C-alpha positions as CSV (number, residue, x, y, z in Angstrom):
1,M,33.4,33.6,-2.1
2,Y,36.0,30.9,-1.6
3,I,36.4,30.4,-5.4
4,K,37.0,34.2,-5.7
5,R,39.8,34.0,-3.0
6,Y,41.1,30.9,-4.5
7,T,41.4,32.4,-8.0
8,I,43.2,35.5,-6.6
9,A,45.7,33.4,-4.6
10,A,46.2,31.1,-7.6
11,L,46.7,34.0,-10.3
12,V,49.3,35.7,-7.8
13,W,51.1,32.2,-7.3
14,I,51.1,31.7,-11.1
15,G,52.5,35.1,-11.7
16,L,55.2,34.6,-8.9
17,V,56.2,31.4,-10.5
18,G,56.4,32.8,-14.0
19,W,58.4,35.9,-12.7
20,Y,60.9,33.7,-10.7
21,V,61.5,31.4,-13.7
22,Y,61.9,34.3,-16.1
23,A,64.0,36.4,-13.6
24,Y,66.3,33.9,-12.0
25,V,66.0,30.6,-14.0
26,T,66.0,31.5,-17.8
27,Q,64.6,34.1,-20.3
28,E,65.0,31.8,-23.2
29,S,62.1,30.8,-25.6
30,I,61.3,27.4,-26.9
31,S,58.9,25.8,-29.3
32,I,57.3,22.6,-28.4
33,D,55.5,20.1,-30.7
34,L,52.1,18.9,-29.2
35,F,50.8,15.8,-30.7
36,G,53.0,16.5,-33.8
37,I,51.6,20.0,-34.0
38,P,54.4,22.7,-33.7
39,M,53.5,25.3,-31.2
40,P,54.8,28.7,-31.5
41,S,58.0,29.7,-29.8
42,L,57.2,31.0,-26.2
43,S,59.1,31.9,-23.3
44,I,60.2,28.9,-21.1
45,A,58.6,31.0,-18.1
46,L,55.3,31.1,-19.9
47,W,55.4,27.3,-20.9
48,V,56.0,26.7,-17.1
49,I,52.9,28.6,-16.0
50,I,50.6,27.2,-18.7
51,P,50.1,23.7,-17.0
52,I,49.7,25.5,-13.6
53,F,47.0,27.6,-15.2
54,I,45.3,24.6,-16.7
55,L,45.5,22.9,-13.4
56,Y,43.8,26.0,-11.8
57,L,41.0,25.8,-14.3
58,A,40.5,22.1,-13.6
59,S,40.4,22.7,-9.8
60,V,37.9,25.5,-10.3
61,A,35.7,23.3,-12.4
62,H,36.0,20.7,-9.8
63,M,35.1,23.1,-6.9
64,T,32.3,24.6,-8.8
65,F,30.8,21.2,-9.5
66,Y,30.9,20.0,-6.0
67,S,29.6,23.5,-4.8
68,M,26.7,23.1,-7.0
69,I,25.9,19.6,-5.7
70,G,26.1,21.1,-2.0
71,N,23.8,23.9,-3.0
72,F,21.3,21.4,-4.4
73,R,21.6,19.4,-1.3
74,L,21.2,22.4,0.9
75,R,18.2,23.5,-1.1
76,K,16.7,20.0,-0.4
77,Y,17.2,20.7,3.3
78,E,15.7,24.2,3.0
79,K,12.5,22.8,1.2
80,D,12.2,19.9,3.6
81,Y,12.5,22.4,6.5
82,E,9.6,24.5,5.1
83,K,7.5,21.3,4.5
84,L,8.3,20.4,8.1
85,I,7.1,23.7,9.3
86,N,3.8,23.2,7.3
87,A,3.5,19.7,8.8
88,V,3.8,21.2,12.3
89,V,1.0,23.7,11.5
90,D,-1.1,21.1,10.0
91,A,-0.6,18.9,13.2
92,Y,-1.5,21.9,15.5
93,L,-4.7,22.5,13.3
94,G,-5.6,18.9,13.4
95,K,-5.9,18.5,9.6
96,K,-6.7,14.8,8.7
97,E,-5.4,15.0,5.2
98,R,-1.8,15.5,5.3
99,N,0.7,14.3,2.5
100,Y,4.2,15.7,2.4
101,S,7.1,14.3,0.5
102,F,10.4,14.7,2.1
103,K,13.7,14.4,0.0
104,T,16.1,14.1,2.9
105,D,16.2,11.0,5.3
106,R,16.3,13.0,8.6
107,Y,13.3,15.3,7.7
108,R,11.5,12.2,6.2
109,L,11.5,10.7,9.7
110,L,10.2,13.7,11.5
111,G,7.7,14.4,8.6
112,T,6.2,10.9,9.0
113,L,5.7,11.3,12.7
114,L,4.2,14.7,12.3
115,Q,1.7,13.6,9.5
116,N,0.4,10.9,11.8
117,S,0.1,13.0,15.0
118,I,-2.1,15.8,16.4
119,I,-0.2,18.3,18.5
120,Y,-2.0,20.2,21.3
121,P,0.1,23.3,22.1
122,T,0.4,24.5,25.7
123,D,-0.8,28.0,26.5
124,N,2.6,29.5,27.2
125,M,4.2,28.8,23.8
126,I,3.1,31.8,22.0
127,G,6.1,34.1,21.2
128,K,8.7,31.5,22.2
129,I,8.9,30.0,18.8
130,D,11.2,31.5,16.3
131,D,8.9,31.1,13.3
132,E,6.1,33.6,12.4
133,K,3.9,30.9,10.7
134,I,3.9,28.7,13.8
135,N,3.4,31.7,16.2
136,T,0.4,32.8,14.2
137,V,-1.2,29.4,14.2
138,L,-0.6,29.3,18.1
139,K,-2.2,32.7,18.5
140,V,-5.2,31.6,16.4
141,I,-5.6,28.4,18.5
142,Q,-5.3,30.3,21.9
143,D,-7.9,32.9,20.7
144,I,-10.4,30.1,19.8
145,K,-9.8,28.4,23.2
146,N,-10.4,31.6,24.9
147,G,-13.8,31.9,23.2
148,E,-12.8,34.4,20.6
149,V,-13.6,34.3,16.9
150,A,-10.6,33.6,14.6
151,D,-10.3,33.9,10.9
152,L,-9.7,30.3,9.6
153,K,-10.4,30.8,5.9
154,S,-6.6,30.7,5.0
155,Y,-6.1,27.3,6.4
156,N,-8.9,25.6,4.3
157,L,-10.1,23.5,7.2
158,P,-13.1,21.2,6.7
159,S,-16.4,21.9,8.7
160,D,-15.9,18.7,11.0
161,N,-12.4,20.1,12.2
162,E,-12.5,20.6,16.1
163,L,-11.2,24.2,15.7
164,V,-13.7,25.1,13.1
165,I,-16.5,23.6,15.3
166,Q,-15.3,25.5,18.3
167,N,-14.9,28.7,16.3
168,E,-18.3,28.5,15.0
169,R,-19.5,27.7,18.4
170,N,-17.8,31.0,19.7
171,R,-19.5,32.9,16.8
172,Y,-22.9,31.5,18.0
173,K,-22.3,32.3,21.6
174,K,-21.1,36.0,20.6
175,D,-24.4,36.2,18.6
176,Q,-22.6,36.7,15.4
177,I,-24.9,34.1,14.0
178,N,-28.3,33.1,15.5
179,A,-29.8,29.6,15.6
180,E,-32.1,29.9,12.8
181,S,-29.5,31.1,10.4
182,L,-27.1,28.4,11.5
183,L,-29.7,25.6,11.3
184,S,-31.1,26.6,7.9
185,N,-27.6,26.5,6.5
186,C,-26.3,23.4,8.3
187,T,-24.5,22.1,5.2
188,K,-21.7,24.6,6.0
189,Y,-21.4,23.4,9.5
190,D,-20.7,20.2,11.4
191,D,-23.6,18.1,12.3
192,S,-22.6,18.0,16.0
193,L,-22.7,21.7,16.1
194,C,-26.0,21.8,14.5
195,K,-27.5,19.4,17.0
196,E,-25.9,21.3,19.9
197,V,-27.6,24.5,18.6
198,Y,-30.9,22.8,18.1
199,V,-30.9,21.9,21.8
200,D,-30.8,25.7,22.6
201,Y,-33.3,26.5,19.8
202,V,-36.1,24.2,21.2
203,K,-36.0,26.0,24.5
204,T,-38.1,28.8,23.0
205,A,-39.0,27.8,19.4
206,S,-42.4,27.3,18.2
207,L,-43.7,23.9,17.3
208,N,-43.3,24.8,13.6
209,G,-39.8,25.7,14.1
210,I,-39.0,22.4,16.2
211,K,-40.7,20.4,13.4
212,K,-38.9,22.2,10.7
213,Y,-35.5,21.3,12.0
214,K,-36.3,18.0,13.7
215,G,-33.6,16.3,11.7
216,F,-31.1,17.5,14.5
217,L,-33.2,16.2,17.2
218,T,-31.3,14.5,20.0
219,K,-32.4,13.0,23.3
220,E,-31.5,16.0,25.2
221,A,-33.4,18.3,22.9
222,L,-36.4,15.9,23.0
223,H,-36.5,16.1,26.8
224,I,-36.5,19.9,26.7
225,I,-39.6,19.7,24.3
226,L,-41.3,17.5,26.6
227,S,-40.6,19.7,29.5
228,R,-42.4,22.6,27.7
229,I,-45.6,20.9,27.2
230,N,-48.2,23.0,29.2
231,A,-45.4,24.7,31.1
232,D,-45.9,27.9,32.9
233,E,-43.1,29.5,30.7
234,N,-42.5,28.9,26.9
235,T,-45.5,26.5,27.0
236,L,-45.8,24.2,24.1
237,E,-49.0,22.6,22.9
238,I,-48.4,19.5,20.9
239,S,-50.6,16.5,20.0
240,N,-49.7,12.9,20.5
241,E,-49.4,12.3,16.9
242,E,-46.8,15.1,16.5
243,L,-44.9,13.7,19.6
244,I,-44.7,10.2,18.1
245,D,-43.4,11.7,14.9
246,L,-40.6,13.3,16.9
247,F,-40.1,10.0,18.7
248,K,-39.5,8.3,15.4
249,K,-36.5,10.5,14.8
250,S,-34.8,9.2,18.0
251,D,-33.5,5.5,18.6
252,L,-35.5,5.2,21.8
253,S,-35.0,2.2,24.2
254,K,-37.2,0.9,26.9
255,K,-35.3,3.2,29.5
256,D,-35.6,6.1,27.2
257,Y,-39.5,5.6,27.0
258,I,-39.7,5.4,30.7
259,E,-37.7,8.4,31.1
260,I,-39.9,10.3,28.7
261,S,-43.0,9.3,30.8
262,S,-41.4,10.4,34.0
263,I,-40.6,13.9,32.5
264,L,-44.1,14.1,31.3
265,S,-45.4,13.2,34.7
266,K,-43.5,16.1,36.3
267,G,-44.7,18.5,33.5
268,G,-48.0,19.8,32.4
269,M,-49.5,17.2,30.1
270,I,-52.8,16.0,31.2
271,P,-53.0,12.4,32.5
272,E,-55.4,11.3,29.7
273,Q,-53.1,12.5,26.9
274,R,-50.1,11.0,28.6
275,M,-51.8,7.6,29.0
276,R,-53.1,7.6,25.5
277,L,-49.7,8.4,24.1
278,F,-48.1,5.5,25.7
279,E,-51.0,3.1,24.7
280,I,-50.2,4.2,21.1
281,L,-46.6,3.9,21.5
282,S,-46.9,0.3,23.0
283,D,-49.0,-0.8,20.2
284,E,-46.4,0.3,17.7
285,D,-43.2,-0.6,19.5
286,E,-42.8,-3.3,22.0
287,D,-40.1,-1.4,23.8
288,A,-42.7,1.0,24.9
289,M,-44.8,-1.5,26.9
290,D,-42.7,-1.0,30.1
291,A,-43.1,2.8,29.8
292,Y,-46.9,2.3,29.3
293,L,-47.2,0.0,32.4
294,Y,-45.1,2.7,34.4
295,T,-47.6,5.4,33.2
296,L,-50.6,3.3,34.3
297,Y,-49.2,2.6,37.6
298,D,-47.9,6.1,38.0
299,L,-51.4,7.5,37.3
300,E,-53.1,4.8,39.6
301,M,-54.7,3.1,36.6
302,I,-54.5,-0.2,38.3
303,A,-56.9,-2.2,36.4
304,P,-55.6,-1.8,32.9
305,A,-52.1,-2.4,34.2
306,N,-53.2,-5.5,36.0
307,A,-54.9,-6.8,32.8
308,I,-51.8,-6.4,30.8
309,L,-49.7,-8.4,33.4
310,D,-52.4,-11.1,33.6
311,N,-52.0,-11.6,29.9
312,S,-48.2,-11.7,29.8
313,Q,-45.9,-14.4,30.0
314,P,-44.6,-15.6,33.5
315,N,-41.1,-14.3,33.0
316,E,-42.3,-10.9,31.6
317,Y,-42.4,-7.6,33.5
318,Q,-41.1,-9.2,36.7
319,N,-40.6,-5.8,38.3
320,F,-44.1,-4.7,37.6
321,K,-45.5,-8.0,38.8
322,A,-43.5,-7.5,42.1
323,Y,-44.8,-4.0,42.5
324,R,-48.5,-5.2,42.0
325,A,-48.0,-8.0,44.7
326,L,-46.6,-5.6,47.2
327,K,-49.4,-3.3,46.5
328,E,-52.0,-6.1,47.0
329,C,-50.4,-6.7,50.4
330,G,-50.8,-3.2,51.4
331,K,-47.4,-2.1,50.9
332,N,-47.2,1.3,49.1
333,F,-43.8,2.1,47.3
334,S,-43.1,4.4,44.6
335,I,-43.3,3.0,41.2
336,D,-39.9,4.7,40.4
337,M,-38.3,2.1,42.7
338,F,-39.1,-0.8,40.3
339,I,-37.9,0.7,37.0
């Protein structure tokens, strides 16, 4: 646009100079030798405007060159701006793998910050950003937070992405996918979601179903399974061997074993099975001995419990020895106070 205006103004100026020389200075013609080469005889007015026209061409070439440089620079800024928008979107989505190459220094600084950040948008940002791509992402994030199911396929997010996990959790809660389908195809989902669904699944699942997906067993799920043994509702019949097999899937501590015994004491497991269970466990895992002693004293099986304490080292099982001493003195306390 500016070159066009400049050209019109330059041609008008050249025309006026030529007209002025021809009309008011001289109308004569002259022949000039250029580097020894005789040039044709031309009007002096024309010889005057030829250098001006050459200067015009040079100036146009100069402006065109720097205009192209400016356009290239502007194009870099425009491309970097698009990359920056994508970096903002990726930061909102919580993508872990982000690698953008920025050509301009200013956008490179902002891009580096965004590539190493996760942004959590506030609820009132939707519609306030003058960019359709960002507004679309904000709407998707808001829908997922509100328990809705959103289409995330276009964003190519991995299964361990927080938004993907929450979105699949929303699908599960809205019965768009059931526990059996999710657990049987858990390679498509994050492991934490599968374990969470398994906790719900074991509340009503059969023993075969529980064992089928025991790879997702957590302590919370284990406690639910234990509470179902011989319960009034959703009752579950399970042998000690099957229970021990489930225990092996969890990294149980002394405290965990005692908690398991406490849960079984409040449930429907018969005392003989419970006592035998912890006898087997204590033989296989030293950490289960405290739970075995707890079980024996809880079931008032004093003799076998005392026999274990009598054969122990002086610094072992101090809490149970204190309980025995008090009991021998006629002081009756709950065994739960000593664990």
